[in-house]
C-alpha positions in Angstrom: -2.2 -3.6 -3.7 1.1 -2.8 -5.2 1.8 -2.3 -8.9 3.2 -5.8 -9.1 -0.2 -7.2 -8.0 -1.7 -5.8 -11.2 0.7 -7.7 -13.5 -0.5 -10.8 -15.1 1.3 -13.8 -16.6 0.2 -16.1 -19.4 -2.1 -18.0 -17.0 -3.4 -15.1 -14.9 -1.7 -13.9 -11.8 2.1 -14.0 -11.4 3.7 -16.7 -9.3 5.0 -15.8 -5.9 8.6 -16.3 -7.2 8.0 -13.9 -10.1 6.5 -11.3 -7.9 9.5 -11.6 -5.5 11.9 -11.1 -8.5 10.0 -8.0 -9.7 9.8 -6.6 -6.2 13.5 -7.1 -5.8 14.0 -5.0 -8.9 11.8 -2.3 -7.5 14.1 -2.2 -4.5 17.3 -1.9 -6.5 18.0 -5.4 -7.9 21.4 -6.6 -9.1 22.6 -8.2 -12.3 21.5 -11.8 -11.6 18.1 -10.7 -10.4 17.6 -8.6 -13.6 18.6 -11.5 -15.8 15.8 -13.6 -14.3 13.2 -10.8 -14.0 13.6 -9.4 -17.5 12.0 -12.6 -19.0 8.9 -12.5 -16.8 5.7 -12.0 -18.7 3.9 -9.1 -17.1 1.1 -8.7 -19.6 -0.4 -11.6 -21.6 -2.2 -9.4 -24.2 -0.5 -7.6 -25.7 2.4 -10.0 -24.8 5.0 -8.1 -22.9 7.9 -9.1 -20.7 9.5 -6.9 -18.1 12.5 -6.5 -20.4 10.3 -5.5 -23.3 8.5 -2.9 -21.2 11.8 -1.4 -19.9 13.0 -1.0 -23.5 9.8 0.9 -24.3 10.2 3.4 -21.5 13.9 3.8 -21.2 16.5 5.5 -23.3 18.6 2.9 -25.3 21.6 3.2 -23.0 19.6 2.5 -19.9 17.8 -0.4 -21.5 21.1 -2.2 -22.0 22.1 -1.9 -18.3 20.4 -2.9 -15.1 17.4 -0.6 -14.8 16.9 1.5 -11.7 13.8 1.1 -9.6 12.0 4.1 -11.1 12.5 2.7 -14.6 11.1 -0.7 -13.5 8.1 1.1 -12.0 7.5 3.1 -15.2 7.8 -0.1 -17.2 5.2 -1.9 -15.1 2.8 1.1 -15.4 3.4 1.2 -19.2 2.4 -2.5 -19.5 -0.7 -2.0 -17.4 -1.8 0.9 -19.5 -1.2 -1.0 -22.8 -3.2 -4.0 -21.4 -6.1 -1.7 -20.5 -6.0 -0.1 -23.9 -6.0 -3.6 -25.5 -8.9 -4.8 -23.4 -10.9 -1.7 -24.5 -10.1 -2.2 -28.2 -8.7 -5.7 -28.9 -8.8 -5.2 -32.7 -7.1 -1.8 -33.4 -7.1 -2.4 -37.1 -9.6 -3.7 -39.7 -8.3 -7.1 -41.0 -10.7 -6.9 -44.0 -8.9 -3.8 -45.5 
């Protein structure tokens, strides 16, 4: 399995089209590919798109340009880690306080 196979959309697994777009970014995507791929939901809970994940792992100047494949990979790993943490502890704060 690749790192893309571990991503999940709002209804479960990613569509073949979305996987293709993300894999294209992992292989050095261009501007139009990034414009489409950045809006893909890669984690339903906590909700995170590829663009949101890139902004979390990249310096601000990189987050405003087309990210390199390593940054995309780091963003995917970040979202997987956050989803696993959320699944272990879905309520990180006490709402009665």
